Predicted model as a PDB file, atoms N, CA, C, CB and O in Angstrom, pLDDT in the B-factor column:
MODEL        1                                                                  
ATOM      1  N   MET A   1      18.862  -9.642  -1.448  1.00 73.00           N  
ATOM      2  CA  MET A   1      20.079  -9.170  -0.836  1.00 73.00           C  
ATOM      3  C   MET A   1      20.651 -10.194   0.128  1.00 73.00           C  
ATOM      4  CB  MET A   1      19.830  -7.869  -0.124  1.00 73.00           C  
ATOM      5  O   MET A   1      21.865 -10.384   0.208  1.00 73.00           O  
ATOM      6  N   THR A   2      19.770 -10.843   0.848  1.00 79.00           N  
ATOM      7  CA  THR A   2      20.256 -11.794   1.849  1.00 79.00           C  
ATOM      8  C   THR A   2      20.932 -12.992   1.203  1.00 79.00           C  
ATOM      9  CB  THR A   2      19.111 -12.262   2.732  1.00 79.00           C  
ATOM     10  O   THR A   2      21.706 -13.695   1.853  1.00 79.00           O  
ATOM     11  N   ARG A   3      20.649 -13.227  -0.052  1.00 82.00           N  
ATOM     12  CA  ARG A   3      21.349 -14.318  -0.748  1.00 82.00           C  
ATOM     13  C   ARG A   3      22.825 -13.964  -0.910  1.00 82.00           C  
ATOM     14  CB  ARG A   3      20.702 -14.597  -2.138  1.00 82.00           C  
ATOM     15  O   ARG A   3      23.675 -14.851  -0.992  1.00 82.00           O  
ATOM     16  N   HIS A   4      23.130 -12.654  -0.957  1.00 84.00           N  
ATOM     17  CA  HIS A   4      24.508 -12.195  -1.101  1.00 84.00           C  
ATOM     18  C   HIS A   4      25.171 -11.919   0.249  1.00 84.00           C  
ATOM     19  CB  HIS A   4      24.548 -10.944  -1.956  1.00 84.00           C  
ATOM     20  O   HIS A   4      26.353 -12.203   0.438  1.00 84.00           O  
ATOM     21  N   GLN A   5      24.388 -11.358   1.192  1.00 84.00           N  
ATOM     22  CA  GLN A   5      24.886 -11.020   2.528  1.00 84.00           C  
ATOM     23  C   GLN A   5      23.779 -11.296   3.538  1.00 84.00           C  
ATOM     24  CB  GLN A   5      25.353  -9.523   2.602  1.00 84.00           C  
ATOM     25  O   GLN A   5      22.793 -10.561   3.589  1.00 84.00           O  
ATOM     26  N   LEU A   6      23.929 -12.335   4.332  1.00 85.00           N  
ATOM     27  CA  LEU A   6      22.902 -12.691   5.305  1.00 85.00           C  
ATOM     28  C   LEU A   6      22.622 -11.540   6.275  1.00 85.00           C  
ATOM     29  CB  LEU A   6      23.324 -13.936   6.079  1.00 85.00           C  
ATOM     30  O   LEU A   6      21.481 -11.351   6.698  1.00 85.00           O  
ATOM     31  N   ALA A   7      23.645 -10.782   6.624  1.00 81.00           N  
ATOM     32  CA  ALA A   7      23.473  -9.676   7.566  1.00 81.00           C  
ATOM     33  C   ALA A   7      22.530  -8.594   7.029  1.00 81.00           C  
ATOM     34  CB  ALA A   7      24.824  -9.061   7.891  1.00 81.00           C  
ATOM     35  O   ALA A   7      22.012  -7.794   7.809  1.00 81.00           O  
ATOM     36  N   ALA A   8      22.302  -8.557   5.731  1.00 82.00           N  
ATOM     37  CA  ALA A   8      21.381  -7.577   5.149  1.00 82.00           C  
ATOM     38  C   ALA A   8      19.952  -7.814   5.642  1.00 82.00           C  
ATOM     39  CB  ALA A   8      21.430  -7.641   3.609  1.00 82.00           C  
ATOM     40  O   ALA A   8      19.101  -6.934   5.507  1.00 82.00           O  
ATOM     41  N   ALA A   9      19.685  -8.968   6.198  1.00 81.00           N  
ATOM     42  CA  ALA A   9      18.354  -9.276   6.727  1.00 81.00           C  
ATOM     43  C   ALA A   9      17.957  -8.313   7.843  1.00 81.00           C  
ATOM     44  CB  ALA A   9      18.311 -10.716   7.241  1.00 81.00           C  
ATOM     45  O   ALA A   9      16.775  -8.190   8.165  1.00 81.00           O  
ATOM     46  N   GLN A  10      18.932  -7.636   8.431  1.00 80.00           N  
ATOM     47  CA  GLN A  10      18.616  -6.650   9.461  1.00 80.00           C  
ATOM     48  C   GLN A  10      17.798  -5.492   8.895  1.00 80.00           C  
ATOM     49  CB  GLN A  10      19.899  -6.121  10.096  1.00 80.00           C  
ATOM     50  O   GLN A  10      17.059  -4.833   9.626  1.00 80.00           O  
ATOM     51  N   TYR A  11      17.933  -5.246   7.587  1.00 76.00           N  
ATOM     52  CA  TYR A  11      17.287  -4.100   6.961  1.00 76.00           C  
ATOM     53  C   TYR A  11      16.324  -4.482   5.838  1.00 76.00           C  
ATOM     54  CB  TYR A  11      18.330  -3.170   6.424  1.00 76.00           C  
ATOM     55  O   TYR A  11      15.627  -3.618   5.307  1.00 76.00           O  
ATOM     56  N   ALA A  12      16.276  -5.738   5.477  1.00 74.00           N  
ATOM     57  CA  ALA A  12      15.412  -6.181   4.379  1.00 74.00           C  
ATOM     58  C   ALA A  12      14.348  -7.116   4.932  1.00 74.00           C  
ATOM     59  CB  ALA A  12      16.237  -6.886   3.259  1.00 74.00           C  
ATOM     60  O   ALA A  12      14.657  -7.899   5.830  1.00 74.00           O  
ATOM     61  N   PRO A  13      13.128  -7.079   4.452  1.00 72.00           N  
ATOM     62  CA  PRO A  13      12.755  -6.218   3.340  1.00 72.00           C  
ATOM     63  C   PRO A  13      12.662  -4.764   3.766  1.00 72.00           C  
ATOM     64  CB  PRO A  13      11.438  -6.669   2.747  1.00 72.00           C  
ATOM     65  O   PRO A  13      12.303  -4.446   4.900  1.00 72.00           O  
ATOM     66  N   PHE A  14      12.990  -3.910   2.843  1.00 68.00           N  
ATOM     67  CA  PHE A  14      12.946  -2.467   3.066  1.00 68.00           C  
ATOM     68  C   PHE A  14      11.516  -2.016   2.809  1.00 68.00           C  
ATOM     69  CB  PHE A  14      13.968  -1.699   2.139  1.00 68.00           C  
ATOM     70  O   PHE A  14      10.980  -2.245   1.725  1.00 68.00           O  
ATOM     71  N   ARG A  15      10.900  -1.388   3.779  1.00 68.00           N  
ATOM     72  CA  ARG A  15       9.501  -0.981   3.649  1.00 68.00           C  
ATOM     73  C   ARG A  15       9.386   0.526   3.501  1.00 68.00           C  
ATOM     74  CB  ARG A  15       8.689  -1.453   4.856  1.00 68.00           C  
ATOM     75  O   ARG A  15      10.043   1.297   4.200  1.00 68.00           O  
ATOM     76  N   VAL A  16       8.538   0.915   2.578  1.00 65.00           N  
ATOM     77  CA  VAL A  16       8.241   2.323   2.369  1.00 65.00           C  
ATOM     78  C   VAL A  16       6.744   2.444   2.163  1.00 65.00           C  
ATOM     79  CB  VAL A  16       9.037   2.911   1.154  1.00 65.00           C  
ATOM     80  O   VAL A  16       6.154   1.678   1.400  1.00 65.00           O  
ATOM     81  N   VAL A  17       6.133   3.394   2.833  1.00 59.00           N  
ATOM     82  CA  VAL A  17       4.710   3.642   2.665  1.00 59.00           C  
ATOM     83  C   VAL A  17       4.552   5.088   2.205  1.00 59.00           C  
ATOM     84  CB  VAL A  17       3.911   3.367   3.994  1.00 59.00           C  
ATOM     85  O   VAL A  17       4.951   6.018   2.906  1.00 59.00           O  
ATOM     86  N   LEU A  18       3.976   5.263   1.038  1.00 53.00           N  
ATOM     87  CA  LEU A  18       3.730   6.602   0.514  1.00 53.00           C  
ATOM     88  C   LEU A  18       2.232   6.782   0.299  1.00 53.00           C  
ATOM     89  CB  LEU A  18       4.513   6.838  -0.810  1.00 53.00           C  
ATOM     90  O   LEU A  18       1.774   6.923  -0.835  1.00 53.00           O  
ATOM     91  N   TYR A  19       1.479   6.777   1.377  1.00 52.00           N  
ATOM     92  CA  TYR A  19       0.047   6.996   1.232  1.00 52.00           C  
ATOM     93  C   TYR A  19      -0.269   8.475   1.313  1.00 52.00           C  
ATOM     94  CB  TYR A  19      -0.731   6.227   2.301  1.00 52.00           C  
ATOM     95  O   TYR A  19      -1.278   8.934   0.778  1.00 52.00           O  
ATOM     96  N   GLU A  20       0.589   9.210   1.975  1.00 51.00           N  
ATOM     97  CA  GLU A  20       0.440  10.661   2.042  1.00 51.00           C  
ATOM     98  C   GLU A  20       1.842  11.229   2.185  1.00 51.00           C  
ATOM     99  CB  GLU A  20      -0.500  11.110   3.237  1.00 51.00           C  
ATOM    100  O   GLU A  20       2.521  10.980   3.181  1.00 51.00           O  
ATOM    101  N   VAL A  21       2.263  11.970   1.219  1.00 49.00           N  
ATOM    102  CA  VAL A  21       3.601  12.542   1.273  1.00 49.00           C  
ATOM    103  C   VAL A  21       3.520  13.848   2.054  1.00 49.00           C  
ATOM    104  CB  VAL A  21       4.185  12.773  -0.163  1.00 49.00           C  
ATOM    105  O   VAL A  21       2.792  14.769   1.683  1.00 49.00           O  
ATOM    106  N   VAL A  22       4.271  13.907   3.123  1.00 54.00           N  
ATOM    107  CA  VAL A  22       4.293  15.105   3.953  1.00 54.00           C  
ATOM    108  C   VAL A  22       5.627  15.795   3.729  1.00 54.00           C  
ATOM    109  CB  VAL A  22       4.074  14.765   5.467  1.00 54.00           C  
ATOM    110  O   VAL A  22       6.689  15.242   4.014  1.00 54.00           O  
ATOM    111  N   LEU A  23       5.553  16.985   3.226  1.00 59.00           N  
ATOM    112  CA  LEU A  23       6.754  17.774   2.984  1.00 59.00           C  
ATOM    113  C   LEU A  23       6.815  18.897   4.003  1.00 59.00           C  
ATOM    114  CB  LEU A  23       6.775  18.337   1.538  1.00 59.00           C  
ATOM    115  O   LEU A  23       5.784  19.374   4.477  1.00 59.00           O  
ATOM    116  N   TYR A  24       7.996  19.305   4.328  1.00 63.00           N  
ATOM    117  CA  TYR A  24       8.152  20.479   5.169  1.00 63.00           C  
ATOM    118  C   TYR A  24       9.266  21.317   4.588  1.00 63.00           C  
ATOM    119  CB  TYR A  24       8.447  20.094   6.648  1.00 63.00           C  
ATOM    120  O   TYR A  24      10.005  20.853   3.720  1.00 63.00           O  
ATOM    121  N   GLU A  25       9.394  22.523   5.046  1.00 67.00           N  
ATOM    122  CA  GLU A  25      10.413  23.414   4.521  1.00 67.00           C  
ATOM    123  C   GLU A  25      11.633  23.427   5.423  1.00 67.00           C  
ATOM    124  CB  GLU A  25       9.861  24.821   4.362  1.00 67.00           C  
ATOM    125  O   GLU A  25      11.524  23.396   6.648  1.00 67.00           O  
ATOM    126  N   ASP A  26      12.803  23.475   4.786  1.00 69.00           N  
ATOM    127  CA  ASP A  26      14.035  23.608   5.550  1.00 69.00           C  
ATOM    128  C   ASP A  26      14.312  25.094   5.782  1.00 69.00           C  
ATOM    129  CB  ASP A  26      15.230  22.923   4.812  1.00 69.00           C  
ATOM    130  O   ASP A  26      13.483  25.939   5.447  1.00 69.00           O  
ATOM    131  N   ALA A  27      15.457  25.409   6.347  1.00 77.00           N  
ATOM    132  CA  ALA A  27      15.793  26.791   6.697  1.00 77.00           C  
ATOM    133  C   ALA A  27      15.819  27.718   5.478  1.00 77.00           C  
ATOM    134  CB  ALA A  27      17.141  26.830   7.395  1.00 77.00           C  
ATOM    135  O   ALA A  27      15.586  28.920   5.607  1.00 77.00           O  
ATOM    136  N   GLU A  28      16.102  27.160   4.293  1.00 76.00           N  
ATOM    137  CA  GLU A  28      16.147  27.968   3.072  1.00 76.00           C  
ATOM    138  C   GLU A  28      14.794  28.016   2.366  1.00 76.00           C  
ATOM    139  CB  GLU A  28      17.201  27.418   2.122  1.00 76.00           C  
ATOM    140  O   GLU A  28      14.687  28.590   1.282  1.00 76.00           O  
ATOM    141  N   GLY A  29      13.758  27.423   2.965  1.00 71.00           N  
ATOM    142  CA  GLY A  29      12.434  27.451   2.365  1.00 71.00           C  
ATOM    143  C   GLY A  29      12.193  26.399   1.300  1.00 71.00           C  
ATOM    144  O   GLY A  29      11.197  26.462   0.579  1.00 71.00           O  
ATOM    145  N   ARG A  30      13.100  25.424   1.194  1.00 67.00           N  
ATOM    146  CA  ARG A  30      12.934  24.354   0.209  1.00 67.00           C  
ATOM    147  C   ARG A  30      12.127  23.213   0.819  1.00 67.00           C  
ATOM    148  CB  ARG A  30      14.311  23.841  -0.288  1.00 67.00           C  
ATOM    149  O   ARG A  30      12.232  22.940   2.015  1.00 67.00           O  
ATOM    150  N   ALA A  31      11.327  22.551  -0.002  1.00 64.00           N  
ATOM    151  CA  ALA A  31      10.564  21.390   0.461  1.00 64.00           C  
ATOM    152  C   ALA A  31      11.505  20.214   0.679  1.00 64.00           C  
ATOM    153  CB  ALA A  31       9.451  21.015  -0.554  1.00 64.00           C  
ATOM    154  O   ALA A  31      12.452  20.013  -0.083  1.00 64.00           O  
ATOM    155  N   VAL A  32      11.235  19.438   1.728  1.00 67.00           N  
ATOM    156  CA  VAL A  32      12.104  18.317   2.088  1.00 67.00           C  
ATOM    157  C   VAL A  32      11.251  17.083   2.349  1.00 67.00           C  
ATOM    158  CB  VAL A  32      12.971  18.658   3.333  1.00 67.00           C  
ATOM    159  O   VAL A  32      10.215  17.163   3.009  1.00 67.00           O  
ATOM    160  N   PHE A  33      11.686  15.959   1.835  1.00 72.00           N  
ATOM    161  CA  PHE A  33      11.084  14.661   2.143  1.00 72.00           C  
ATOM    162  C   PHE A  33      12.212  13.775   2.621  1.00 72.00           C  
ATOM    163  CB  PHE A  33      10.335  14.032   0.896  1.00 72.00           C  
ATOM    164  O   PHE A  33      13.193  13.588   1.900  1.00 72.00           O  
ATOM    165  N   GLU A  34      12.101  13.226   3.811  1.00 73.00           N  
ATOM    166  CA  GLU A  34      13.193  12.438   4.377  1.00 73.00           C  
ATOM    167  C   GLU A  34      12.857  10.953   4.417  1.00 73.00           C  
ATOM    168  CB  GLU A  34      13.524  12.929   5.777  1.00 73.00           C  
ATOM    169  O   GLU A  34      11.723  10.561   4.691  1.00 73.00           O  
ATOM    170  N   TYR A  35      13.865  10.143   4.137  1.00 78.00           N  
ATOM    171  CA  TYR A  35      13.751   8.689   4.234  1.00 78.00           C  
ATOM    172  C   TYR A  35      15.161   8.117   4.278  1.00 78.00           C  
ATOM    173  CB  TYR A  35      12.929   8.090   3.034  1.00 78.00           C  
ATOM    174  O   TYR A  35      16.124   8.801   3.931  1.00 78.00           O  
ATOM    175  N   ASP A  36      15.279   6.883   4.699  1.00 81.00           N  
ATOM    176  CA  ASP A  36      16.577   6.212   4.695  1.00 81.00           C  
ATOM    177  C   ASP A  36      16.823   5.643   3.310  1.00 81.00           C  
ATOM    178  CB  ASP A  36      16.641   5.091   5.776  1.00 81.00           C  
ATOM    179  O   ASP A  36      16.039   4.829   2.821  1.00 81.00           O  
ATOM    180  N   LYS A  37      17.912   6.068   2.672  1.00 86.00           N  
ATOM    181  CA  LYS A  37      18.232   5.547   1.351  1.00 86.00           C  
ATOM    182  C   LYS A  37      18.739   4.108   1.490  1.00 86.00           C  
ATOM    183  CB  LYS A  37      19.289   6.443   0.641  1.00 86.00           C  
ATOM    184  O   LYS A  37      19.635   3.834   2.288  1.00 86.00           O  
ATOM    185  N   PRO A  38      18.168   3.209   0.720  1.00 89.00           N  
ATOM    186  CA  PRO A  38      18.641   1.823   0.773  1.00 89.00           C  
ATOM    187  C   PRO A  38      20.146   1.707   0.514  1.00 89.00           C  
ATOM    188  CB  PRO A  38      17.883   0.981  -0.241  1.00 89.00           C  
ATOM    189  O   PRO A  38      20.813   0.888   1.146  1.00 89.00           O  
ATOM    190  N   SER A  39      20.685   2.505  -0.397  1.00 92.00           N  
ATOM    191  CA  SER A  39      22.116   2.401  -0.681  1.00 92.00           C  
ATOM    192  C   SER A  39      22.956   2.779   0.532  1.00 92.00           C  
ATOM    193  CB  SER A  39      22.485   3.289  -1.865  1.00 92.00           C  
ATOM    194  O   SER A  39      24.070   2.282   0.696  1.00 92.00           O  
ATOM    195  N   SER A  40      22.430   3.655   1.383  1.00 89.00           N  
ATOM    196  CA  SER A  40      23.154   3.998   2.610  1.00 89.00           C  
ATOM    197  C   SER A  40      23.099   2.851   3.607  1.00 89.00           C  
ATOM    198  CB  SER A  40      22.574   5.273   3.241  1.00 89.00           C  
ATOM    199  O   SER A  40      24.107   2.502   4.222  1.00 89.00           O  
ATOM    200  N   LEU A  41      21.919   2.270   3.761  1.00 88.00           N  
ATOM    201  CA  LEU A  41      21.764   1.165   4.708  1.00 88.00           C  
ATOM    202  C   LEU A  41      22.554  -0.072   4.281  1.00 88.00           C  
ATOM    203  CB  LEU A  41      20.291   0.808   4.857  1.00 88.00           C  
ATOM    204  O   LEU A  41      23.282  -0.669   5.074  1.00 88.00           O  
ATOM    205  N   PHE A  42      22.396  -0.437   3.024  1.00 90.00           N  
ATOM    206  CA  PHE A  42      22.994  -1.686   2.552  1.00 90.00           C  
ATOM    207  C   PHE A  42      24.431  -1.528   2.070  1.00 90.00           C  
ATOM    208  CB  PHE A  42      22.163  -2.254   1.446  1.00 90.00           C  
ATOM    209  O   PHE A  42      25.158  -2.513   1.944  1.00 90.00           O  
ATOM    210  N   GLY A  43      24.842  -0.283   1.798  1.00 90.00           N  
ATOM    211  CA  GLY A  43      26.211  -0.045   1.356  1.00 90.00           C  
ATOM    212  C   GLY A  43      27.251  -0.412   2.393  1.00 90.00           C  
ATOM    213  O   GLY A  43      28.412  -0.652   2.062  1.00 90.00           O  
ATOM    214  N   GLN A  44      26.836  -0.454   3.647  1.00 90.00           N  
ATOM    215  CA  GLN A  44      27.774  -0.774   4.720  1.00 90.00           C  
ATOM    216  C   GLN A  44      28.364  -2.176   4.605  1.00 90.00           C  
ATOM    217  CB  GLN A  44      27.089  -0.630   6.049  1.00 90.00           C  
ATOM    218  O   GLN A  44      29.389  -2.470   5.221  1.00 90.00           O  
ATOM    219  N   PHE A  45      27.724  -3.042   3.820  1.00 91.00           N  
ATOM    220  CA  PHE A  45      28.210  -4.415   3.700  1.00 91.00           C  
ATOM    221  C   PHE A  45      29.347  -4.546   2.699  1.00 91.00           C  
ATOM    222  CB  PHE A  45      27.079  -5.329   3.300  1.00 91.00           C  
ATOM    223  O   PHE A  45      30.034  -5.567   2.671  1.00 91.00           O  
ATOM    224  N   GLY A  46      29.552  -3.530   1.884  1.00 93.00           N  
ATOM    225  CA  GLY A  46      30.667  -3.551   0.947  1.00 93.00           C  
ATOM    226  C   GLY A  46      30.574  -4.643  -0.103  1.00 93.00           C  
ATOM    227  O   GLY A  46      31.591  -5.076  -0.645  1.00 93.00           O  
ATOM    228  N   ASP A  47      29.363  -5.088  -0.392  1.00 93.00           N  
ATOM    229  CA  ASP A  47      29.158  -6.155  -1.375  1.00 93.00           C  
ATOM    230  C   ASP A  47      28.566  -5.528  -2.635  1.00 93.00           C  
ATOM    231  CB  ASP A  47      28.218  -7.289  -0.809  1.00 93.00           C  
ATOM    232  O   ASP A  47      27.464  -4.981  -2.582  1.00 93.00           O  
ATOM    233  N   PRO A  48      29.271  -5.593  -3.766  1.00 94.00           N  
ATOM    234  CA  PRO A  48      28.792  -4.958  -4.988  1.00 94.00           C  
ATOM    235  C   PRO A  48      27.396  -5.436  -5.419  1.00 94.00           C  
ATOM    236  CB  PRO A  48      29.774  -5.213  -6.098  1.00 94.00           C  
ATOM    237  O   PRO A  48      26.619  -4.641  -5.948  1.00 94.00           O  
ATOM    238  N   ALA A  49      27.072  -6.690  -5.210  1.00 93.00           N  
ATOM    239  CA  ALA A  49      25.763  -7.211  -5.596  1.00 93.00           C  
ATOM    240  C   ALA A  49      24.662  -6.580  -4.738  1.00 93.00           C  
ATOM    241  CB  ALA A  49      25.732  -8.750  -5.465  1.00 93.00           C  
ATOM    242  O   ALA A  49      23.611  -6.201  -5.254  1.00 93.00           O  
ATOM    243  N   VAL A  50      24.900  -6.470  -3.453  1.00 91.00           N  
ATOM    244  CA  VAL A  50      23.930  -5.854  -2.544  1.00 91.00           C  
ATOM    245  C   VAL A  50      23.802  -4.360  -2.857  1.00 91.00           C  
ATOM    246  CB  VAL A  50      24.352  -6.068  -1.060  1.00 91.00           C  
ATOM    247  O   VAL A  50      22.695  -3.822  -2.883  1.00 91.00           O  
ATOM    248  N   THR A  51      24.915  -3.703  -3.088  1.00 93.00           N  
ATOM    249  CA  THR A  51      24.898  -2.276  -3.403  1.00 93.00           C  
ATOM    250  C   THR A  51      24.115  -2.007  -4.684  1.00 93.00           C  
ATOM    251  CB  THR A  51      26.328  -1.743  -3.537  1.00 93.00           C  
ATOM    252  O   THR A  51      23.365  -1.034  -4.754  1.00 93.00           O  
ATOM    253  N   ALA A  52      24.278  -2.849  -5.688  1.00 94.00           N  
ATOM    254  CA  ALA A  52      23.551  -2.669  -6.949  1.00 94.00           C  
ATOM    255  C   ALA A  52      22.039  -2.779  -6.732  1.00 94.00           C  
ATOM    256  CB  ALA A  52      24.012  -3.711  -7.987  1.00 94.00           C  
ATOM    257  O   ALA A  52      21.274  -1.992  -7.290  1.00 94.00           O  
ATOM    258  N   ILE A  53      21.618  -3.728  -5.943  1.00 91.00           N  
ATOM    259  CA  ILE A  53      20.189  -3.876  -5.637  1.00 91.00           C  
ATOM    260  C   ILE A  53      19.696  -2.649  -4.876  1.00 91.00           C  
ATOM    261  CB  ILE A  53      19.929  -5.169  -4.810  1.00 91.00           C  
ATOM    262  O   ILE A  53      18.632  -2.111  -5.183  1.00 91.00           O  
ATOM    263  N   ALA A  54      20.465  -2.211  -3.891  1.00 92.00           N  
ATOM    264  CA  ALA A  54      20.078  -1.055  -3.081  1.00 92.00           C  
ATOM    265  C   ALA A  54      19.981   0.213  -3.927  1.00 92.00           C  
ATOM    266  CB  ALA A  54      21.080  -0.847  -1.943  1.00 92.00           C  
ATOM    267  O   ALA A  54      19.075   1.022  -3.724  1.00 92.00           O  
ATOM    268  N   GLU A  55      20.895   0.392  -4.863  1.00 95.00           N  
ATOM    269  CA  GLU A  55      20.839   1.567  -5.732  1.00 95.00           C  
ATOM    270  C   GLU A  55      19.604   1.522  -6.627  1.00 95.00           C  
ATOM    271  CB  GLU A  55      22.110   1.663  -6.588  1.00 95.00           C  
ATOM    272  O   GLU A  55      19.037   2.566  -6.948  1.00 95.00           O  
ATOM    273  N   GLY A  56      19.188   0.341  -7.028  1.00 94.00           N  
ATOM    274  CA  GLY A  56      17.943   0.201  -7.773  1.00 94.00           C  
ATOM    275  C   GLY A  56      16.746   0.600  -6.923  1.00 94.00           C  
ATOM    276  O   GLY A  56      15.803   1.214  -7.421  1.00 94.00           O  
ATOM    277  N   LEU A  57      16.785   0.250  -5.641  1.00 90.00           N  
ATOM    278  CA  LEU A  57      15.726   0.670  -4.720  1.00 90.00           C  
ATOM    279  C   LEU A  57      15.721   2.188  -4.536  1.00 90.00           C  
ATOM    280  CB  LEU A  57      15.897  -0.023  -3.360  1.00 90.00           C  
ATOM    281  O   LEU A  57      14.657   2.803  -4.460  1.00 90.00           O  
ATOM    282  N   ASP A  58      16.907   2.790  -4.465  1.00 92.00           N  
ATOM    283  CA  ASP A  58      16.995   4.256  -4.378  1.00 92.00           C  
ATOM    284  C   ASP A  58      16.230   4.893  -5.533  1.00 92.00           C  
ATOM    285  CB  ASP A  58      18.477   4.724  -4.389  1.00 92.00           C  
ATOM    286  O   ASP A  58      15.410   5.789  -5.334  1.00 92.00           O  
ATOM    287  N   ARG A  59      16.513   4.414  -6.743  1.00 95.00           N  
ATOM    288  CA  ARG A  59      15.868   4.989  -7.927  1.00 95.00           C  
ATOM    289  C   ARG A  59      14.358   4.758  -7.906  1.00 95.00           C  
ATOM    290  CB  ARG A  59      16.472   4.390  -9.203  1.00 95.00           C  
ATOM    291  O   ARG A  59      13.591   5.642  -8.290  1.00 95.00           O  
ATOM    292  N   ALA A  60      13.930   3.587  -7.465  1.00 91.00           N  
ATOM    293  CA  ALA A  60      12.498   3.287  -7.408  1.00 91.00           C  
ATOM    294  C   ALA A  60      11.786   4.202  -6.414  1.00 91.00           C  
ATOM    295  CB  ALA A  60      12.275   1.816  -7.025  1.00 91.00           C  
ATOM    296  O   ALA A  60      10.686   4.680  -6.691  1.00 91.00           O  
ATOM    297  N   ILE A  61      12.399   4.444  -5.273  1.00 87.00           N  
ATOM    298  CA  ILE A  61      11.805   5.336  -4.273  1.00 87.00           C  
ATOM    299  C   ILE A  61      11.750   6.765  -4.808  1.00 87.00           C  
ATOM    300  CB  ILE A  61      12.608   5.287  -2.950  1.00 87.00           C  
ATOM    301  O   ILE A  61      10.751   7.462  -4.632  1.00 87.00           O  
ATOM    302  N   GLU A  62      12.830   7.195  -5.461  1.00 88.00           N  
ATOM    303  CA  GLU A  62      12.850   8.543  -6.024  1.00 88.00           C  
ATOM    304  C   GLU A  62      11.753   8.723  -7.071  1.00 88.00           C  
ATOM    305  CB  GLU A  62      14.218   8.840  -6.642  1.00 88.00           C  
ATOM    306  O   GLU A  62      11.112   9.773  -7.119  1.00 88.00           O  
ATOM    307  N   ARG A  63      11.530   7.709  -7.909  1.00 90.00           N  
ATOM    308  CA  ARG A  63      10.452   7.782  -8.900  1.00 90.00           C  
ATOM    309  C   ARG A  63       9.089   7.849  -8.213  1.00 90.00           C  
ATOM    310  CB  ARG A  63      10.509   6.569  -9.850  1.00 90.00           C  
ATOM    311  O   ARG A  63       8.220   8.615  -8.627  1.00 90.00           O  
ATOM    312  N   ALA A  64       8.905   7.049  -7.170  1.00 83.00           N  
ATOM    313  CA  ALA A  64       7.622   7.047  -6.449  1.00 83.00           C  
ATOM    314  C   ALA A  64       7.357   8.397  -5.784  1.00 83.00           C  
ATOM    315  CB  ALA A  64       7.605   5.931  -5.391  1.00 83.00           C  
ATOM    316  O   ALA A  64       6.227   8.884  -5.804  1.00 83.00           O  
ATOM    317  N   ILE A  65       8.376   8.995  -5.203  1.00 81.00           N  
ATOM    318  CA  ILE A  65       8.202  10.296  -4.576  1.00 81.00           C  
ATOM    319  C   ILE A  65       7.876  11.350  -5.628  1.00 81.00           C  
ATOM    320  CB  ILE A  65       9.464  10.692  -3.791  1.00 81.00           C  
ATOM    321  O   ILE A  65       6.974  12.166  -5.436  1.00 81.00           O  
ATOM    322  N   ALA A  66       8.614  11.332  -6.748  1.00 84.00           N  
ATOM    323  CA  ALA A  66       8.357  12.291  -7.814  1.00 84.00           C  
ATOM    324  C   ALA A  66       6.944  12.166  -8.345  1.00 84.00           C  
ATOM    325  CB  ALA A  66       9.349  12.105  -8.942  1.00 84.00           C  
ATOM    326  O   ALA A  66       6.294  13.171  -8.634  1.00 84.00           O  
ATOM    327  N   GLN A  67       6.470  10.955  -8.473  1.00 83.00           N  
ATOM    328  CA  GLN A  67       5.106  10.725  -8.956  1.00 83.00           C  
ATOM    329  C   GLN A  67       4.076  11.185  -7.914  1.00 83.00           C  
ATOM    330  CB  GLN A  67       4.898   9.228  -9.291  1.00 83.00           C  
ATOM    331  O   GLN A  67       3.038  11.743  -8.267  1.00 83.00           O  
ATOM    332  N   ALA A  68       4.368  10.948  -6.645  1.00 74.00           N  
ATOM    333  CA  ALA A  68       3.430  11.305  -5.581  1.00 74.00           C  
ATOM    334  C   ALA A  68       3.272  12.809  -5.437  1.00 74.00           C  
ATOM    335  CB  ALA A  68       3.885  10.713  -4.266  1.00 74.00           C  
ATOM    336  O   ALA A  68       2.174  13.301  -5.176  1.00 74.00           O  
ATOM    337  N   VAL A  69       4.361  13.537  -5.606  1.00 73.00           N  
ATOM    338  CA  VAL A  69       4.294  14.994  -5.444  1.00 73.00           C  
ATOM    339  C   VAL A  69       4.008  15.696  -6.756  1.00 73.00           C  
ATOM    340  CB  VAL A  69       5.592  15.521  -4.859  1.00 73.00           C  
ATOM    341  O   VAL A  69       3.732  16.895  -6.782  1.00 73.00           O  
ATOM    342  N   GLY A  70       4.076  14.928  -7.869  1.00 68.00           N  
ATOM    343  CA  GLY A  70       3.784  15.315  -9.220  1.00 68.00           C  
ATOM    344  C   GLY A  70       3.748  16.694  -9.566  1.00 68.00           C  
ATOM    345  O   GLY A  70       3.498  17.033 -10.723  1.00 68.00           O  
TER     346      GLY A  70                                                      
ENDMDL                                                                          
END                                                                             
């Protein structure tokens, strides 16, 4: 990302640790897992190349969470 936008270095590398997924229930009783979506963090730069990478990270995190909670 930093090759496209140097300012992205403020948020990259993006680190995620899923050694134990802790879920809690919201007011409606649904399970919730919270994290900062890379597309939200990196989308602020308005660079299509950075956004595409960040959206790929979103999908990778979603797959990892789905696998962890299986």
